[in-house]
N, C-alpha and C positions, 0 to 999 in steps of 0.2 A: 214438455216433450215435443218433438218435432212431428209435422203430419206424418211421415214416412213412420217413425217409431210408432206414434198412437195407432196406424194401420195394421202393424204388424202386431201389438199388443191384443188389437179386437179379433184378430184373425187367430191368434193364439187362445183367446176367450171362446169363440165359438167352437173350435177344435175341441177344446176340452167339455163343452157342454153338449155335444155330439157323442163324444167317448162316454161321459157320464151316463147319458142315456143307454147306451149299449155296453157297458160294463161287465155284463155277467155273459155276453156273447162272445164266445171263443171265436169264432170264425167272421169277428168283425174286424178286418182287417185292414192293408193298405185301399185296396181298391172300394172298399166300402165305404171309408171313411172320404175319400176324393171326390166318390158319386155324392154323396151328402151336403158336402161344401161347394159343389158345384165346378171344380178342376178334373183336368185331367190329372192321372197319377203322375207324369212327369211334371206339370205344373206345380203342384203340390208340393213333390220333393225339393225343386227349386225354389221356392217360397220360402220352405221350413229352412234351408239350408242357409240363406239369405239374413232369414231373422233370429235363427237361433242354432244354426253350426250342425242341427241334426238331421239325420234320415227320418223318413214317415215314419216306418218301423222301430226305429229307436225313440220318435217321440210318443210313440202308442205305446211301447213297453214300459217307458217310463213313468208315463201318466198313470196307466196301471197300478206298477210298484208304490208310488205315492200313496195313490189311494189304500193299497195292501197294509203300506205302515200304519196308517192312520186306523185303520181297522182291528190291528194288532196292538195298537196302542192303547184302544177303547176293552181290547179285551174279548171279542166279541163269540168267536168261534175258535176252530184250532186253525195252525196256519194252511192244512190240507183244504179244508173247506174255503177258507178266503181265497187259497189261489184259483179255485175254480170260480168266487167269487166277482175275482178280477178279470177273468178270463182268460186264465190260464190252462190249458187242457190237460197237463203233466205237473203234480206237485215238487217232481225232483227238480223239473226245467225251470219252475218258480223259485225253489231254493235258492239253485246256482245265480240265476239273474239276480234275483235280492241281495245276496252276499255280493257278487260282483258292484251293484250299485252302490249300496249302502256301505258294507266293510264287515259286516255281520249277519248271521243269519237269523229267518224269521223266530226261529227259538228263542234266540238270544236276545230280544226285545224284549222281552219282560224283566230283563236284568239293568236295563240302561236308564237314566233319569230321564227325568221331563225333556234338562237341556241338551242330555245327549241324542234326544229321539227329536229334535225339532229339526225336519227334514231340510229347513231353507238353511240351518248350518251345514248338515251332512252335504247337501248337494245343491247346485245350482240349475233348476228343472227346468229353464229355455237357455241354457248355455251348455255349449259340446263342451266335454272335460277332455284335456290331453293331459297324457302322461308328462312326466319332465320332459322323457328322451322326445318325445313328441314336441316340445314346447322349443326344445333347442333347434330342431330340424325346421320349425316355422320359421326362427328368427334366421337362418341360415338361407332359406330359400326367399325371404321376403327383402332380403340386400341383394337380390340378383336384378339388374336390368339388363334389357335388351339392348347391345349397343350394335348397329351394323357396318362393317367396315367398308369405305368405298373402295372402288378397285377400278382402274381404268387404265387404257393404253399396255396391257401386260397379254402377250400371246402366250396362250395356254397351250400344253400335250392335246388334252384332250376337249374337242369342241364343247361347249355350254358349261364348262368348271365352273364352279362358283367360290365365292372368298367366303369362308366360314364365319358366323358370327362371335364377335368376342364373348357372348354368353349366349347360353342356351333356354330358352321359355322352358323351366319347369315342368314335367308331366304331372298332371294335379292331382298322381296318386300318392302320395307322400306317406312316407313311413309313419305306419299307426299302430303301436305295440296295443292298444284297444280293441283292435280285429279279432274276430273269432278265426281260430287256426282249424285247419281239418286235414285230413289224410285219407285217401283213397286206395284201399289195400287191394291187390289182384283178386280177382273173382274165382273162385274155386270152380274148375269144369269139372264137371261130373260123366263126364265120358272119356273114354279111353283113346277117341280119335283125336288126331295131333289137329285137325279141321277145328274141332271145336275149342281148343285152348287159343288158336288164333282169334276166335269168335267172342271168347271170354276176355282175354287183355284189349281186344278192338274195342269192347262195350266198357270197360272199365276206364280205358282212356278216354273214351268221346265222353262219358259221364264228368271224370275229371274237367278235361276241357272247357266243359259248360261251366260247372260249378267256378274254374280259376275265373270268368268273366265277371264275376260278382265282387262289385269293390268293397263291400263289406266283409269279406273271407280273405286271410292268408291260404291259400291252398298250398301244402308241401308238393313239390316236385314229383314225379315219377321216379326220377332217377336218385331221389331222396329216399323214397320207400324202397325199391330197388335195392339200396345200397345196404340198409338194416336187414331185410331179410335175408341176404346173403350171408350175414351173419348169426343164421339158426338160433336167434333169441327167443326167451320165452315170452309169452303173450305181456306180462308186465314189464318185462326189462324192452319190449317192441315200443309198449305203449309210452314208458319213460323215455326213451331216446328220441322218440317223435317229437315228443312234447307238442301235442296237440289237444284242445278242447273235444275234437269229435274226430270220430272213425267210421267209414265208410266200408263196409264188406259185405259179401255174398255167394252167393252160387249161382251158375250158370250152366244148361243143360238144352242142348240142339239136337230135335229128333224130327227127321227129316224137314217137315216144313214149318215146323211149328219149335219157339221157345220157351223154355219155362227158369224163370228166374226167382233168386227170392235176395232182397236186399234188405240190410239192416243198419241202424243209423246208432251208435254207439256216444253216450257221455263218458268220456274219457274220466274226468275230475270225480265224478258222481259213481263211475263204475258202475252204471246201468245202462240196459237197452233201451233206448228213448221210444224206437220207432223201427218196426219191420212187414215188410209187403211180399204176399207171392203174386208173381205175375205170369200168365198163361197168355201168349201170344202167337198171331202166325210170324212168321220170320220177314217176312215182306214188309211188316210195321215195325221194324226194329230200330228205324230212327225216331218214328213218334213216340215208340216207349222211352229210350234214351233221354229225349227231351220230359216224357212226365216224370221218369226218377228224378232226373235232376230239378226239376220243379217241386216237388213234393220233398225232397231233401232241405231245400230252401225254405218252403214254408214252414218245414219243423223249424227251423233253426230261425224261424221270425226274420228271414232277411227281405231284403228289397231286393225285385227282379224289374229292370226298367224295362218297359216296351220294348226299347231296342234288344233288349238282350233276349228279352221274351220270342224275338222275331229270330233271333240269331239262335237261339236253341232250337225251335222248330224246322229250320231250313233243312232241307233234306239235301246232303251232298253229290247222292247218284241216284239214279234210277235202275243203274246196273247192279245187282248185289253182287254178283262173280267178281266185278272190280273192286267192289268193296272188300270183299274176300281176299285179294291180293293187296291191295292197299293194308288189310290189317296183317297181310304176312310180312311185307315189308315192314312194318313197324313194332314186331314182334323181334325181330335181327336189328334192328335201328342201332342198339348200345354196342354190338359186335362190329366198329370200325376197323376190322381187319382187311388186307386186301381181299379175301375172299369174301368176308362180309359184305363190303362196297357191291362187288357184284353180283351178290343176290341179291338185295336189295333194289340194287338198279333194274334187275330182270324182273321181280315181281310190280314195280312202279310201271316198268314199261308196258307190261301187260295189262295194268288197271286202267292205264289212258286208251290203249289199243282198243277195248272192250266200250271204254267211256270217253271221246275224245274233248267231253266237256267236264271232267274230274277235275276240279281245282286242288284238292289234298293231293292227288297224284303229278300234278304237274310241280306243286309246292316241293314234294319230297326228292324228286328230281333234280329241281334248281339245288339243294342243299347238296346233294349228291355229286353235282358237277364241280361245284366251288372247293370243296371238303379233299374229294379223293387223292388231289396232287398237290393239295397244300403242303408248303408256300407256296409253289409256282405252278400253279394249272396252266395248260397250254391255252393258247389264243382260243382255240375251239370248245377246251372247256367253259372258260370264261364267259363266249357269246353264249354257249348252251344254257349255263347256269341264270345269266340273266335274263335270256328268253324265257325259260321256265318258269322265273318267278313272277315275269311282269304277265305272264299269260294266268297263273293262279289268280291273281291279281285282278286281272280281266273279269274272269269267270264270276270269283267271288272275293270281291273287296274288302269281306267282314272277315277274313281270315289272317290272323296275329302274323302265324311264322311265314310267309312270304314275303312279309314287310319286314321283318327282322333281316332275313336274306339279304334281300335288298339293299338293307341299310351297311350289313357286312361289304358286299360287293360294293359299293361305292365310297367305302372306308378303305378297303383293301386296296382295289384296282383302277374305280374309276375317280378317286378323288374330287368328288362333286360334295362339297361338303355340307351345302345346302339340303342335297337330298338325303344325305347321313340322316342328318336332324329329321329331317322330314317321314323318313322310314320309320327308325325308331320311336320317335315319338307317337305314329300311328300304331306301330307294333303293341306297345305300351297303354295306347288308347282301347285298342280290342280286346286284350287281355294284360288286367294289370298284374298277374301274375307269372308272367314270362320273364324267368329267373334269367335266360340267355340273354335276352335283350339288353337287361339291365348290365350283364357283365360286359358285353360289346360295346354299351352306349358310355359306360364307363371309360373306357379306353379313350373314346374318342374325346370326351369331355377334359381328361387330363393332358394327354399326348399333343394334341392338335389345338385344345384351347387353352390349356394352361391353367384349368379350374381344378384343384384339388378336392377342395370343399365338397362340390359338386359330384365328383368322382366317386368320393369317401360315401356318400349319401346313396348314390345308385348301387354300389357294392353291397352295403348294409341291407336296403332292399332286397338283394339277391340273396344274400345270408338269411333274410327273415324267410325267404320261400323256401331255400334250400341250405338249411344250416349247414350240413356238412361237405357242401361242396366244392371238389377240388379246384374247379375252374374259377370261382371266387375267390378262394383264398389263395392260391398262389397270384391270381391277378393283384387283391389285396397286398401280398407282401412285395412284390414289385414298384406300386404306388408308394409304399411307406420309404423303400431302397431310394426311391427318386430323391425324397427328402431327408435321407441319412437318419429316418428313425429307425434304428439296427433293431430296437428289442421288440416293436411290434411287427417289423419285417420278419424278425426271426420263428416270431409266435406263430404267424398267419402259415409262412412256408412249412413251417412243421406240423401244423394241422392240416396240410398239404399233403403232406407225405405219410402222415398217420392213415389219411383217408386213402390213398392210393401208394400204397410204398413201393409199386413197380413203376411209378411214374417217373421220367426223370427229368422232368420239366422242373419238379420241387428241389430236385439235388443240385441242379445246376443253378437257381435262385440261391439256394443257398451258400452256392460256392462263390456267388456275387457278392451276398452279403459280406460274408466271411473275407473277402479280399477287400472291400471298402473299409473295414473294420480293421485290417492291418494283419488280421488272425491269419495268415496265409498257410501257415502248417494245417488249419482248420478246415480250409478252402479247398485243400488237396482230397483231404479224407473225403468231402462229401464228393467228389468227383469219382474216387475210389470207390465209395462206396455204392454210388450208384452203378457204376460199369459194370462193377463183379454180379450184379443180378444177373446180367447177360452172358452168355458164352462168346457170343461176336464182339462184345464189348471189353472183356476182360484183355486180349492182347494190347488196348490201348493204355492199359496202364503203367508198363515199365519205361515207354518214350515218353509218355507223360509226365511223370514222376522224375526223369532224368532234365526234361525242360525247365522243368521244375528246381531241382538241384541246381542247372547252369545260370539259369536268370528269372527265378521267382516265379510269378503268377505272370508277369507279361511272357517270360518266356512258355508259358502254357497257352497263353493266347495265342503266341506266333506259333504254336506247333499245332493247335488246333485249327488255324485258319490255312496253315501250309499243308493240310491234311484235305482239307474242304476241298482248296483251290487245286492238289493234285488230281482228286477225285472226280472232279468237274466233270468228266467225259465217263464218267459211270453210270449204265443205265439205272442202276438201284439207288442214285445218290442224286439228290439235287441241292443246286447250290444258289442259296438265297443272297445275294452281295450285300442286302442290307444287313446281315448279320455280320459278315467278314467286315464292315465298315464300323459295325460297334465295337468288335473287339480291336481295331486299329485304333479306334477313337480311344478307348480304355487303356492301351497303350502310350498314348503321346503320340501316335505317328500320325499326325493331321493330315499331310498329304495323301498318304495311302488312302486314309480314312475320306477322303474328299473323292480319290479318285472311284472309290468301291461305291459311293453314293450316287456319281453319278452314273455309273454302270446299274447299279438298282433302281435308278428313275427310268434310265433308257430299256430297260426290262421290264418296268411295271411291278418290281416284286412286292407280296405283301409285306406290310410292317412298316412302310415308309410314313404312313401318318404320325409314326412315332417320333419322327426328326425332330421336330420343332421344338419339343418341350423333354426330351431325352436327355438325362443329366450327364450323359456319356459325350454328348456334343457340345458340351455346355462353354469348353475352349474356342468353339468353330464359329459362334455367334457374330462375330465381326467381321468373318474371313468372307469376300466377294463373292469368292466359288459357293461356299454354303449358303448365302443369301441368295443368290441366284437360284440356287436347288428348291429353296423355300417359294420363290417366285414362280417357279415352273409349278410347283405344286398347287400354287394360289393359297400358300398359307399367311402373305402379308407379312407385316411388322412383329416386331416383338411387345408384347406388354409383360406387367409384372408377373409372375406366379402365384396363384391366390391360393393361400392357405389359411 
């Protein structure tokens, strides 16, 4: 045994001796263990990670469980009594943890043979256990090296543009199917006042955001929960579809300057309420209350909250509660991204920063509004304001995940500063490992700009873990499979996206492209007809599109759509994206026209230009001098083999 291994063994032995002395003390947790051994909480966490691959809370929990197994073998007392003897304050939670760890319940112990009950054969006490899926992803990530492309003597369009790395240093929050899963349901408003609804939803989202920062948790996204609630499911059906270990719910009532809140935590696997508590506080203490509730939930689940995350929990976003009220109103309408929805959200956010010019969340929300409301061709003024607001949010509060995601999206679509793309997306995930939108955006960069399908696949899988029925993640996943001509998986994910959002035309367009690539042109046309028939304003497109198909097949359809877009480019209600026109000309084999429009898209700084390098439709242009010059202008460098 090496000296380093010996020291690690000695540390584990000391920790186990301390835990043995405090076995029955249910309040003896991470803080107490760190204090006893003479380390800070974060130091102890890092040392245990290096030695055993475990978090401190996991180490404590598994030590207690191994002690419980020995007691059960000796048939000392009932399993409920043993639960308390080994420091669990809930027999139900003990039963669940025991089964998760050993694979059978405490009650089944007496039916096991001595060999079956040898916990050295059941588990490896000081080795982190990985699921088969996790091992696969670990192998994928281990093979990734960092190679930075040298780049000199090229005059770039935007000052400060960087060449992207060939590889991305993976975010440390690897896909982990052993993490606990949780969903936070909307808090019931116990008042008929509309203001109370805004407040209740705002409190719920703040608690959800706090829990999302804990690395040991997978937190279902707000959108994932809202999508299922819209289906008017029974409680049993809701739990089954959410597929989470725990549910947080509650009720909120605001009366004058006081708030009354009841919060409860349910173990969905055992169908029991683990914990509930009532709070009655002054409204001015709302941020402290949100932090306290988040911490109590984490404690009940035996989760580690790093000191840094604890600081983030306790950070007060604004001293102006009226500004916070306007921000909550904006969040309440956030999912309504219609034209009117954008205007209403923008109004509320502007009021929030007028009341508090140092309100980072308000600036972060405005940044996203300015970059999205005219997508894919925002005006120069909108781009400038979007970037400025995001940078202002980061300047005020560098610990917010969202403005880093927005900046990553800006640099990806419009700034074409690839080094900053990676930097901002990585920072966003560091601050919130459950930010599914960042995973989706990052995956597009990794595939289309770096040509790394495996890494992009991993990022999208993480997004799906957080938001299983995400339209965004599924339709992006379908497009990635299409690039590799993996038509079965592409159709499966596109169909899932269609089921999730049956009126969103993106999934129909992707299925049209899939069937066209498969040579099933009639099926492809049916997809367009099906999608367009959902909207009265698009139904009139179907006859001329069908005629174009009869005249010249799918290529005729591409040509007809391009002609329609180009002819309507002067319309105030239509935004022409030259990059999309180029894609369709390239798909038709009209290479010169594709290059013409790509050059226009480059000049106009169109969204989606980051896809140019590895998009399959441009594969026949990859030796063309004009095409390579476009890549040079984008700062994308030479070609490397696609990683699959």
